[in-house]
PQR file of N, CA, C, O and H, with PARSE charges and radii, in Angstrom:
ATOM      1  N   MET A   1      -8.116   2.742  20.731 -0.4000 1.5000
ATOM      2  CA  MET A   1      -8.797   2.534  19.495 -0.0000 2.0000
ATOM      3  C   MET A   1      -9.367   3.244  19.067  0.5500 1.7000
ATOM      4  O   MET A   1      -9.719   4.187  19.775 -0.5500 1.4000
ATOM      5  N   GLY A   2      -9.776   3.192  17.676 -0.4000 1.5000
ATOM      6  CA  GLY A   2     -10.403   4.125  16.974 -0.0000 2.0000
ATOM      7  C   GLY A   2      -9.865   5.159  16.835  0.5500 1.7000
ATOM      8  O   GLY A   2     -10.264   5.817  15.874 -0.5500 1.4000
ATOM      9  H   GLY A   2      -9.490   2.426  17.100  0.4000 1.0000
ATOM     10  N   SER A   3      -8.747   5.766  17.694 -0.4000 1.5000
ATOM     11  CA  SER A   3      -7.991   6.823  16.963 -0.0000 2.0000
ATOM     12  C   SER A   3      -7.486   7.105  15.593  0.5500 1.7000
ATOM     13  O   SER A   3      -7.259   6.033  15.032 -0.5500 1.4000
ATOM     14  H   SER A   3      -8.423   5.231  18.475  0.4000 1.0000
ATOM     15  N   THR A   4      -7.242   8.043  14.898 -0.4000 1.5000
ATOM     16  CA  THR A   4      -6.719   8.337  13.031 -0.0000 2.0000
ATOM     17  C   THR A   4      -5.452   8.566  13.563  0.5500 1.7000
ATOM     18  O   THR A   4      -5.441   9.351  14.512 -0.5500 1.4000
ATOM     19  H   THR A   4      -7.425   8.914  15.354  0.4000 1.0000
ATOM     20  N   VAL A   5      -4.434   8.124  13.234 -0.4000 1.5000
ATOM     21  CA  VAL A   5      -2.939   8.278  13.052 -0.0000 2.0000
ATOM     22  C   VAL A   5      -2.357   8.522  11.633  0.5500 1.7000
ATOM     23  O   VAL A   5      -2.945   8.032  10.669 -0.5500 1.4000
ATOM     24  H   VAL A   5      -4.443   7.486  12.464  0.4000 1.0000
ATOM     25  N   GLU A   6      -1.249   9.242  11.465 -0.4000 1.5000
ATOM     26  CA  GLU A   6      -0.534   9.627  10.240 -0.0000 2.0000
ATOM     27  C   GLU A   6       1.283   8.919  10.269  0.5500 1.7000
ATOM     28  O   GLU A   6       2.315   8.912  10.941 -0.5500 1.4000
ATOM     29  H   GLU A   6      -0.771   9.640  12.249  0.4000 1.0000
ATOM     30  N   ALA A   7       0.708   8.434   9.081 -0.4000 1.5000
ATOM     31  CA  ALA A   7       2.434   7.614   8.916 -0.0000 2.0000
ATOM     32  C   ALA A   7       2.800   7.464   7.238  0.5500 1.7000
ATOM     33  O   ALA A   7       2.089   7.498   6.233 -0.5500 1.4000
ATOM     34  H   ALA A   7      -0.130   8.440   8.535  0.4000 1.0000
ATOM     35  N   ARG A   8       4.341   7.275   7.466 -0.4000 1.5000
ATOM     36  CA  ARG A   8       4.927   7.191   6.309 -0.0000 2.0000
ATOM     37  C   ARG A   8       4.842   5.640   5.839  0.5500 1.7000
ATOM     38  O   ARG A   8       5.050   4.755   6.669 -0.5500 1.4000
ATOM     39  H   ARG A   8       4.919   7.248   8.281  0.4000 1.0000
ATOM     40  N   VAL A   9       4.570   5.367   4.655 -0.4000 1.5000
ATOM     41  CA  VAL A   9       4.630   4.078   3.705 -0.0000 2.0000
ATOM     42  C   VAL A   9       6.223   4.027   3.602  0.5500 1.7000
ATOM     43  O   VAL A   9       6.812   5.060   3.280 -0.5500 1.4000
ATOM     44  H   VAL A   9       4.401   6.085   3.980  0.4000 1.0000
ATOM     45  N   VAL A  10       6.944   2.852   3.866 -0.4000 1.5000
ATOM     46  CA  VAL A  10       8.105   2.209   3.964 -0.0000 2.0000
ATOM     47  C   VAL A  10       8.653   1.363   2.750  0.5500 1.7000
ATOM     48  O   VAL A  10       9.579   1.599   1.974 -0.5500 1.4000
ATOM     49  H   VAL A  10       6.466   2.013   4.127  0.4000 1.0000
ATOM     50  N   ASP A  11       7.566   0.039   2.861 -0.4000 1.5000
ATOM     51  CA  ASP A  11       7.395  -0.610   1.354 -0.0000 2.0000
ATOM     52  C   ASP A  11       5.824  -1.070   1.231  0.5500 1.7000
ATOM     53  O   ASP A  11       4.872  -0.996   2.008 -0.5500 1.4000
ATOM     54  H   ASP A  11       6.813  -0.153   3.492  0.4000 1.0000
ATOM     55  N   VAL A  12       5.954  -1.476   0.168 -0.4000 1.5000
ATOM     56  CA  VAL A  12       4.844  -2.284  -0.623 -0.0000 2.0000
ATOM     57  C   VAL A  12       4.883  -3.672  -0.835  0.5500 1.7000
ATOM     58  O   VAL A  12       5.469  -4.136  -1.813 -0.5500 1.4000
ATOM     59  H   VAL A  12       6.727  -1.536  -0.464  0.4000 1.0000
ATOM     60  N   PHE A  13       4.408  -4.258  -0.147 -0.4000 1.5000
ATOM     61  CA  PHE A  13       4.382  -5.833  -0.489 -0.0000 2.0000
ATOM     62  C   PHE A  13       3.116  -6.249  -1.662  0.5500 1.7000
ATOM     63  O   PHE A  13       2.366  -6.911  -0.945 -0.5500 1.4000
ATOM     64  H   PHE A  13       3.932  -3.881   0.648  0.4000 1.0000
ATOM     65  N   PRO A  14       2.615  -6.231  -2.745 -0.5600 1.5000
ATOM     66  CA  PRO A  14       1.654  -6.502  -3.656  0.2800 2.0000
ATOM     67  C   PRO A  14       1.143  -7.827  -3.767  0.5500 1.7000
ATOM     68  O   PRO A  14       0.001  -8.076  -4.152 -0.5500 1.4000
ATOM     69  N   GLY A  15       2.037  -8.727  -3.410 -0.4000 1.5000
ATOM     70  CA  GLY A  15       1.804 -10.290  -3.277 -0.0000 2.0000
ATOM     71  C   GLY A  15       0.885 -10.748  -2.273  0.5500 1.7000
ATOM     72  O   GLY A  15       0.169 -11.744  -2.378 -0.5500 1.4000
ATOM     73  H   GLY A  15       2.965  -8.525  -3.097  0.4000 1.0000
ATOM     74  N   ASN A  16       0.949  -9.932  -1.252 -0.4000 1.5000
ATOM     75  CA  ASN A  16       0.085 -10.628  -0.137 -0.0000 2.0000
ATOM     76  C   ASN A  16      -0.417  -8.958   0.771  0.5500 1.7000
ATOM     77  O   ASN A  16      -0.466  -8.812   1.992 -0.5500 1.4000
ATOM     78  H   ASN A  16       1.531  -9.123  -1.167  0.4000 1.0000
ATOM     79  N   ARG A  17      -0.667  -8.107  -0.082 -0.4000 1.5000
ATOM     80  CA  ARG A  17      -1.512  -6.964  -0.090 -0.0000 2.0000
ATOM     81  C   ARG A  17      -1.991  -6.346   1.225  0.5500 1.7000
ATOM     82  O   ARG A  17      -3.086  -6.099   1.732 -0.5500 1.4000
ATOM     83  H   ARG A  17      -0.628  -8.226  -1.074  0.4000 1.0000
ATOM     84  N   GLU A  18      -0.299  -6.155   1.667 -0.4000 1.5000
ATOM     85  CA  GLU A  18       0.318  -5.375   2.934 -0.0000 2.0000
ATOM     86  C   GLU A  18       1.436  -4.065   2.261  0.5500 1.7000
ATOM     87  O   GLU A  18       1.959  -3.838   1.171 -0.5500 1.4000
ATOM     88  H   GLU A  18       0.590  -6.355   1.256  0.4000 1.0000
ATOM     89  N   TYR A  19       1.413  -3.382   3.697 -0.4000 1.5000
ATOM     90  CA  TYR A  19       2.409  -2.408   3.263 -0.0000 2.0000
ATOM     91  C   TYR A  19       3.135  -1.625   4.688  0.5500 1.7000
ATOM     92  O   TYR A  19       2.507  -1.397   5.722 -0.5500 1.4000
ATOM     93  H   TYR A  19       0.988  -3.566   4.583  0.4000 1.0000
ATOM     94  N   THR A  20       4.029  -1.417   4.547 -0.4000 1.5000
ATOM     95  CA  THR A  20       4.952  -1.230   6.284 -0.0000 2.0000
ATOM     96  C   THR A  20       4.760   0.223   6.452  0.5500 1.7000
ATOM     97  O   THR A  20       5.173   0.802   5.447 -0.5500 1.4000
ATOM     98  H   THR A  20       4.539  -1.602   3.707  0.4000 1.0000
ATOM     99  N   VAL A  21       4.338   0.951   7.249 -0.4000 1.5000
ATOM    100  CA  VAL A  21       4.695   2.116   7.577 -0.0000 2.0000
ATOM    101  C   VAL A  21       5.488   2.480   8.915  0.5500 1.7000
ATOM    102  O   VAL A  21       5.820   1.556   9.657 -0.5500 1.4000
ATOM    103  H   VAL A  21       4.002   0.481   8.065  0.4000 1.0000
ATOM    104  N   ARG A  22       5.762   3.633   9.202 -0.4000 1.5000
ATOM    105  CA  ARG A  22       6.479   4.440  10.253 -0.0000 2.0000
ATOM    106  C   ARG A  22       5.974   5.417  10.540  0.5500 1.7000
ATOM    107  O   ARG A  22       5.606   6.258   9.719 -0.5500 1.4000
ATOM    108  H   ARG A  22       5.493   4.384   8.599  0.4000 1.0000
ATOM    109  N   PHE A  23       5.828   5.526  12.005 -0.4000 1.5000
ATOM    110  CA  PHE A  23       5.009   6.385  12.586 -0.0000 2.0000
ATOM    111  C   PHE A  23       6.175   7.985  13.162  0.5500 1.7000
ATOM    112  O   PHE A  23       7.392   7.952  13.344 -0.5500 1.4000
ATOM    113  H   PHE A  23       6.127   4.843  12.671  0.4000 1.0000
ATOM    114  N   ALA A  24       5.513   8.843  13.268 -0.4000 1.5000
ATOM    115  CA  ALA A  24       6.624  10.162  13.875 -0.0000 2.0000
ATOM    116  C   ALA A  24       7.489   9.268  14.914  0.5500 1.7000
ATOM    117  O   ALA A  24       8.718   9.210  14.890 -0.5500 1.4000
ATOM    118  H   ALA A  24       4.525   8.870  13.120  0.4000 1.0000
ATOM    119  N   ASP A  25       6.781   8.685  15.691 -0.4000 1.5000
ATOM    120  CA  ASP A  25       7.793   8.523  17.293 -0.0000 2.0000
ATOM    121  C   ASP A  25       8.783   7.005  16.983  0.5500 1.7000
ATOM    122  O   ASP A  25       9.046   6.176  17.854 -0.5500 1.4000
ATOM    123  H   ASP A  25       5.782   8.733  15.710  0.4000 1.0000
ATOM    124  N   ASP A  26       9.275   6.916  15.341 -0.4000 1.5000
ATOM    125  CA  ASP A  26       9.860   5.831  15.326 -0.0000 2.0000
ATOM    126  C   ASP A  26       9.360   4.289  15.274  0.5500 1.7000
ATOM    127  O   ASP A  26      10.004   3.285  14.972 -0.5500 1.4000
ATOM    128  H   ASP A  26       9.062   7.589  14.633  0.4000 1.0000
ATOM    129  N   GLY A  27       7.760   4.448  15.733 -0.4000 1.5000
ATOM    130  CA  GLY A  27       7.644   3.192  15.754 -0.0000 2.0000
ATOM    131  C   GLY A  27       6.806   2.479  13.949  0.5500 1.7000
ATOM    132  O   GLY A  27       6.901   3.127  12.906 -0.5500 1.4000
ATOM    133  H   GLY A  27       7.236   5.263  15.978  0.4000 1.0000
ATOM    134  N   TRP A  28       6.113   1.174  14.034 -0.4000 1.5000
ATOM    135  CA  TRP A  28       6.111   1.243  12.794 -0.0000 2.0000
ATOM    136  C   TRP A  28       4.940  -0.029  13.151  0.5500 1.7000
ATOM    137  O   TRP A  28       4.544  -0.506  14.214 -0.5500 1.4000
ATOM    138  H   TRP A  28       6.036   0.648  14.881  0.4000 1.0000
ATOM    139  N   ALA A  29       4.608  -0.310  11.679 -0.4000 1.5000
ATOM    140  CA  ALA A  29       3.053  -1.602  11.404 -0.0000 2.0000
ATOM    141  C   ALA A  29       3.093  -1.600  10.146  0.5500 1.7000
ATOM    142  O   ALA A  29       3.593  -0.844   9.313 -0.5500 1.4000
ATOM    143  H   ALA A  29       4.930   0.078  10.816  0.4000 1.0000
ATOM    144  N   VAL A  30       2.405  -2.696  10.098 -0.4000 1.5000
ATOM    145  CA  VAL A  30       2.409  -3.223   8.607 -0.0000 2.0000
ATOM    146  C   VAL A  30       0.646  -3.164   8.648  0.5500 1.7000
ATOM    147  O   VAL A  30       0.024  -3.355   9.692 -0.5500 1.4000
ATOM    148  H   VAL A  30       1.999  -3.310  10.775  0.4000 1.0000
ATOM    149  N   VAL A  31      -0.006  -2.871   7.346 -0.4000 1.5000
ATOM    150  CA  VAL A  31      -0.983  -2.353   7.134 -0.0000 2.0000
ATOM    151  C   VAL A  31      -1.585  -3.279   5.734  0.5500 1.7000
ATOM    152  O   VAL A  31      -0.932  -3.221   4.692 -0.5500 1.4000
ATOM    153  H   VAL A  31       0.500  -2.716   6.497  0.4000 1.0000
ATOM    154  N   GLU A  32      -2.654  -3.985   5.787 -0.4000 1.5000
ATOM    155  CA  GLU A  32      -3.135  -5.315   5.426 -0.0000 2.0000
ATOM    156  C   GLU A  32      -3.902  -3.845   4.226  0.5500 1.7000
ATOM    157  O   GLU A  32      -4.182  -2.847   4.890 -0.5500 1.4000
ATOM    158  H   GLU A  32      -3.184  -4.032   6.634  0.4000 1.0000
ATOM    159  N   TYR A  33      -4.151  -3.727   2.977 -0.4000 1.5000
ATOM    160  CA  TYR A  33      -5.372  -2.801   1.851 -0.0000 2.0000
ATOM    161  C   TYR A  33      -5.891  -3.899   0.734  0.5500 1.7000
ATOM    162  O   TYR A  33      -5.497  -4.948   0.223 -0.5500 1.4000
ATOM    163  H   TYR A  33      -3.923  -4.537   2.437  0.4000 1.0000
ATOM    164  N   ASP A  34      -7.117  -2.929   0.668 -0.4000 1.5000
ATOM    165  CA  ASP A  34      -7.589  -3.146  -0.255 -0.0000 2.0000
ATOM    166  C   ASP A  34      -7.560  -2.171  -1.461  0.5500 1.7000
ATOM    167  O   ASP A  34      -7.383  -0.959  -1.331 -0.5500 1.4000
ATOM    168  H   ASP A  34      -7.437  -2.077   1.083  0.4000 1.0000
ATOM    169  N   GLY A  35      -7.790  -2.938  -2.902 -0.4000 1.5000
ATOM    170  CA  GLY A  35      -7.646  -1.421  -3.620 -0.0000 2.0000
ATOM    171  C   GLY A  35      -6.071  -1.249  -4.127  0.5500 1.7000
ATOM    172  O   GLY A  35      -5.171  -2.055  -3.892 -0.5500 1.4000
ATOM    173  H   GLY A  35      -7.934  -3.922  -3.008  0.4000 1.0000
ATOM    174  N   PRO A  36      -5.964  -0.163  -4.785 -0.5600 1.5000
ATOM    175  CA  PRO A  36      -4.967   0.344  -5.102  0.2800 2.0000
ATOM    176  C   PRO A  36      -3.792   0.336  -3.957  0.5500 1.7000
ATOM    177  O   PRO A  36      -4.064   0.697  -2.812 -0.5500 1.4000
ATOM    178  N   PRO A  37      -2.474  -0.092  -4.320 -0.5600 1.5000
ATOM    179  CA  PRO A  37      -1.274   0.052  -3.053  0.2800 2.0000
ATOM    180  C   PRO A  37      -1.211   1.477  -2.655  0.5500 1.7000
ATOM    181  O   PRO A  37      -1.560   2.279  -3.522 -0.5500 1.4000
ATOM    182  N   ALA A  38      -0.810   1.971  -1.448 -0.4000 1.5000
ATOM    183  CA  ALA A  38      -0.224   3.398  -1.076 -0.0000 2.0000
ATOM    184  C   ALA A  38       1.577   3.200  -2.299  0.5500 1.7000
ATOM    185  O   ALA A  38       2.093   2.267  -2.915 -0.5500 1.4000
ATOM    186  H   ALA A  38      -0.527   1.320  -0.744  0.4000 1.0000
ATOM    187  N   VAL A  39       1.853   4.395  -2.113 -0.4000 1.5000
ATOM    188  CA  VAL A  39       2.954   4.639  -2.452 -0.0000 2.0000
ATOM    189  C   VAL A  39       4.056   4.996  -1.725  0.5500 1.7000
ATOM    190  O   VAL A  39       4.077   5.868  -0.857 -0.5500 1.4000
ATOM    191  H   VAL A  39       1.434   5.153  -1.612  0.4000 1.0000
ATOM    192  N   PRO A  40       5.075   4.238  -2.124 -0.5600 1.5000
ATOM    193  CA  PRO A  40       6.445   4.058  -0.923  0.2800 2.0000
ATOM    194  C   PRO A  40       6.709   5.772  -0.572  0.5500 1.7000
ATOM    195  O   PRO A  40       6.774   6.490  -1.570 -0.5500 1.4000
ATOM    196  N   GLY A  41       6.847   6.372   0.639 -0.4000 1.5000
ATOM    197  CA  GLY A  41       7.342   7.918   0.515 -0.0000 2.0000
ATOM    198  C   GLY A  41       6.242   8.269   0.863  0.5500 1.7000
ATOM    199  O   GLY A  41       6.370   9.414   1.297 -0.5500 1.4000
ATOM    200  H   GLY A  41       6.794   5.789   1.449  0.4000 1.0000
ATOM    201  N   ALA A  42       4.647   7.777   0.968 -0.4000 1.5000
ATOM    202  CA  ALA A  42       3.210   8.847   0.537 -0.0000 2.0000
ATOM    203  C   ALA A  42       3.092   8.796   2.444  0.5500 1.7000
ATOM    204  O   ALA A  42       3.400   8.010   3.341 -0.5500 1.4000
ATOM    205  H   ALA A  42       4.543   6.847   0.615  0.4000 1.0000
ATOM    206  N   THR A  43       2.548   9.955   2.334 -0.4000 1.5000
ATOM    207  CA  THR A  43       1.716   9.982   3.955 -0.0000 2.0000
ATOM    208  C   THR A  43       0.691   9.623   3.651  0.5500 1.7000
ATOM    209  O   THR A  43       0.126  10.102   2.668 -0.5500 1.4000
ATOM    210  H   THR A  43       2.299  10.594   1.606  0.4000 1.0000
ATOM    211  N   VAL A  44      -0.007   8.403   4.618 -0.4000 1.5000
ATOM    212  CA  VAL A  44      -1.382   8.132   5.156 -0.0000 2.0000
ATOM    213  C   VAL A  44      -1.917   7.997   6.200  0.5500 1.7000
ATOM    214  O   VAL A  44      -1.323   7.807   7.262 -0.5500 1.4000
ATOM    215  H   VAL A  44       0.452   8.014   5.417  0.4000 1.0000
ATOM    216  N   MET A  45      -3.350   8.089   6.027 -0.4000 1.5000
ATOM    217  CA  MET A  45      -4.120   7.728   7.563 -0.0000 2.0000
ATOM    218  C   MET A  45      -4.970   6.621   7.911  0.5500 1.7000
ATOM    219  O   MET A  45      -5.851   5.966   7.355 -0.5500 1.4000
ATOM    220  H   MET A  45      -3.833   8.244   5.164  0.4000 1.0000
ATOM    221  N   LEU A  46      -4.517   6.639   8.795 -0.4000 1.5000
ATOM    222  CA  LEU A  46      -4.593   4.759   9.467 -0.0000 2.0000
ATOM    223  C   LEU A  46      -5.503   5.067  10.772  0.5500 1.7000
ATOM    224  O   LEU A  46      -5.464   6.100  11.441 -0.5500 1.4000
ATOM    225  H   LEU A  46      -3.801   7.172   9.247  0.4000 1.0000
ATOM    226  N   VAL A  47      -6.295   3.990  10.974 -0.4000 1.5000
ATOM    227  CA  VAL A  47      -7.419   3.953  12.108 -0.0000 2.0000
ATOM    228  C   VAL A  47      -6.857   2.748  12.943  0.5500 1.7000
ATOM    229  O   VAL A  47      -6.908   1.601  12.500 -0.5500 1.4000
ATOM    230  H   VAL A  47      -6.327   3.150  10.431  0.4000 1.0000
ATOM    231  N   VAL A  48      -6.365   3.028  14.068 -0.4000 1.5000
ATOM    232  CA  VAL A  48      -6.031   1.684  15.211 -0.0000 2.0000
ATOM    233  C   VAL A  48      -6.826   1.102  15.307  0.5500 1.7000
ATOM    234  O   VAL A  48      -7.797   1.842  15.466 -0.5500 1.4000
ATOM    235  H   VAL A  48      -6.324   3.960  14.428  0.4000 1.0000
ATOM    236  N   GLU A  49      -7.157  -0.067  15.318 -0.4000 1.5000
ATOM    237  CA  GLU A  49      -7.717  -1.052  15.376 -0.0000 2.0000
ATOM    238  C   GLU A  49      -7.936  -1.821  16.785  0.5500 1.7000
ATOM    239  O   GLU A  49      -8.926  -2.092  17.465 -0.5500 1.4000
ATOM    240  H   GLU A  49      -6.368  -0.668  15.189  0.4000 1.0000
ATOM    241  N   ARG A  50      -6.451  -2.059  16.910 -0.4000 1.5000
ATOM    242  CA  ARG A  50      -6.081  -2.570  17.982 -0.0000 2.0000
ATOM    243  C   ARG A  50      -4.953  -2.563  18.903  0.5500 1.7000
ATOM    244  O   ARG A  50      -4.175  -2.358  17.971 -0.5500 1.4000
ATOM    245  H   ARG A  50      -5.647  -1.840  16.358  0.4000 1.0000
ATOM    246  N   LEU A  51      -4.336  -2.598  19.708 -0.4000 1.5000
ATOM    247  CA  LEU A  51      -3.278  -2.597  20.591 -0.0000 2.0000
ATOM    248  C   LEU A  51      -2.948  -3.915  20.831  0.5500 1.7000
ATOM    249  O   LEU A  51      -3.993  -4.447  21.205 -0.5500 1.4000
ATOM    250  H   LEU A  51      -4.967  -2.764  20.465  0.4000 1.0000
ATOM    251  N   LEU A  52      -1.713  -5.043  20.811 -0.4000 1.5000
ATOM    252  CA  LEU A  52      -1.246  -6.083  20.820 -0.0000 2.0000
ATOM    253  C   LEU A  52      -0.871  -5.921  22.285  0.5500 1.7000
ATOM    254  O   LEU A  52      -0.047  -5.052  22.572 -0.5500 1.4000
ATOM    255  H   LEU A  52      -0.864  -4.611  20.508  0.4000 1.0000
ATOM    256  N   GLU A  53      -1.459  -6.760  23.339 -0.4000 1.5000
ATOM    257  CA  GLU A  53      -0.750  -6.228  24.940 -0.0000 2.0000
ATOM    258  C   GLU A  53       0.610  -6.695  24.819  0.5500 1.7000
ATOM    259  O   GLU A  53       1.423  -5.787  24.993 -0.5500 1.4000
ATOM    260  H   GLU A  53      -2.129  -7.465  23.106  0.4000 1.0000
ATOM    261  N   TRP A  54       1.291  -8.232  24.489 -0.4000 1.5000
ATOM    262  CA  TRP A  54       2.916  -8.114  24.512 -0.0000 2.0000
ATOM    263  C   TRP A  54       3.337  -7.369  24.305  0.5500 1.7000
ATOM    264  O   TRP A  54       4.091  -6.791  25.088 -0.5500 1.4000
ATOM    265  H   TRP A  54       0.630  -8.969  24.348  0.4000 1.0000
ATOM    266  N   THR A  55       3.064  -6.960  23.078 -0.4000 1.5000
ATOM    267  CA  THR A  55       4.547  -6.394  21.891 -0.0000 2.0000
ATOM    268  C   THR A  55       3.904  -4.588  22.083  0.5500 1.7000
ATOM    269  O   THR A  55       4.636  -3.697  21.653 -0.5500 1.4000
ATOM    270  H   THR A  55       2.451  -7.429  22.442  0.4000 1.0000
ATOM    271  N   HIS A  56       2.921  -4.310  22.555 -0.4000 1.5000
ATOM    272  CA  HIS A  56       2.852  -2.744  22.455 -0.0000 2.0000
ATOM    273  C   HIS A  56       2.535  -2.308  21.116  0.5500 1.7000
ATOM    274  O   HIS A  56       2.286  -1.112  20.972 -0.5500 1.4000
ATOM    275  H   HIS A  56       2.326  -5.034  22.904  0.4000 1.0000
ATOM    276  N   ARG A  57       2.498  -3.142  20.013 -0.4000 1.5000
ATOM    277  CA  ARG A  57       2.223  -2.786  18.522 -0.0000 2.0000
ATOM    278  C   ARG A  57       0.843  -2.357  18.106  0.5500 1.7000
ATOM    279  O   ARG A  57      -0.117  -2.941  18.608 -0.5500 1.4000
ATOM    280  H   ARG A  57       2.701  -4.114  20.130  0.4000 1.0000
ATOM    281  N   LEU A  58       0.669  -1.466  17.305 -0.4000 1.5000
ATOM    282  CA  LEU A  58      -0.397  -1.070  16.724 -0.0000 2.0000
ATOM    283  C   LEU A  58      -0.599  -1.887  15.879  0.5500 1.7000
ATOM    284  O   LEU A  58       0.310  -2.265  15.140 -0.5500 1.4000
ATOM    285  H   LEU A  58       1.450  -0.992  16.897  0.4000 1.0000
ATOM    286  N   VAL A  59      -2.198  -2.481  15.771 -0.4000 1.5000
ATOM    287  CA  VAL A  59      -3.248  -3.181  14.225 -0.0000 2.0000
ATOM    288  C   VAL A  59      -3.666  -1.984  13.734  0.5500 1.7000
ATOM    289  O   VAL A  59      -4.441  -1.379  14.474 -0.5500 1.4000
ATOM    290  H   VAL A  59      -2.936  -2.174  16.372  0.4000 1.0000
ATOM    291  N   PRO A  60      -3.378  -1.456  12.691 -0.5600 1.5000
ATOM    292  CA  PRO A  60      -4.005  -0.042  11.836  0.2800 2.0000
ATOM    293  C   PRO A  60      -4.745  -0.936  10.966  0.5500 1.7000
ATOM    294  O   PRO A  60      -4.523  -2.137  10.809 -0.5500 1.4000
ATOM    295  N   ARG A  61      -5.790  -0.123  10.329 -0.4000 1.5000
ATOM    296  CA  ARG A  61      -6.300  -0.050   9.309 -0.0000 2.0000
ATOM    297  C   ARG A  61      -6.393   1.083   7.928  0.5500 1.7000
ATOM    298  O   ARG A  61      -6.230   2.242   8.310 -0.5500 1.4000
ATOM    299  H   ARG A  61      -5.971   0.852  10.456  0.4000 1.0000
ATOM    300  N   PRO A  62      -6.566   0.983   6.794 -0.5600 1.5000
ATOM    301  CA  PRO A  62      -6.377   2.123   6.219  0.2800 2.0000
ATOM    302  C   PRO A  62      -7.952   2.946   6.538  0.5500 1.7000
ATOM    303  O   PRO A  62      -9.059   2.416   6.626 -0.5500 1.4000
ATOM    304  N   ALA A  63      -7.560   4.523   6.679 -0.4000 1.5000
ATOM    305  CA  ALA A  63      -8.739   5.335   7.091 -0.0000 2.0000
ATOM    306  C   ALA A  63      -9.915   4.955   5.607  0.5500 1.7000
ATOM    307  O   ALA A  63      -9.594   4.339   4.591 -0.5500 1.4000
ATOM    308  H   ALA A  63      -6.660   4.954   6.608  0.4000 1.0000
ATOM    309  N   ARG A  64     -11.092   5.465   5.883 -0.4000 1.5000
ATOM    310  CA  ARG A  64     -11.464   5.937   4.723 -0.0000 2.0000
ATOM    311  C   ARG A  64     -12.200   7.179   4.477  0.5500 1.7000
ATOM    312  O   ARG A  64     -12.489   7.509   3.327 -0.5500 1.4000
ATOM    313  H   ARG A  64     -11.353   5.965   6.709  0.4000 1.0000
TER
END
């Protein structure tokens, strides 16, 4: 937790202020955002807030 990771934006969902990202190892996550959304195809830096135990998925937030 607290690590910074790089990911590529796949889809943006402005209605619920989320976007999906793919990591280099083929993992993915959903990120909630404030402000302007990221652009699909863009590379973003994220900070890992949690790791979900049962699914082993990351819960990231945009790095500031």
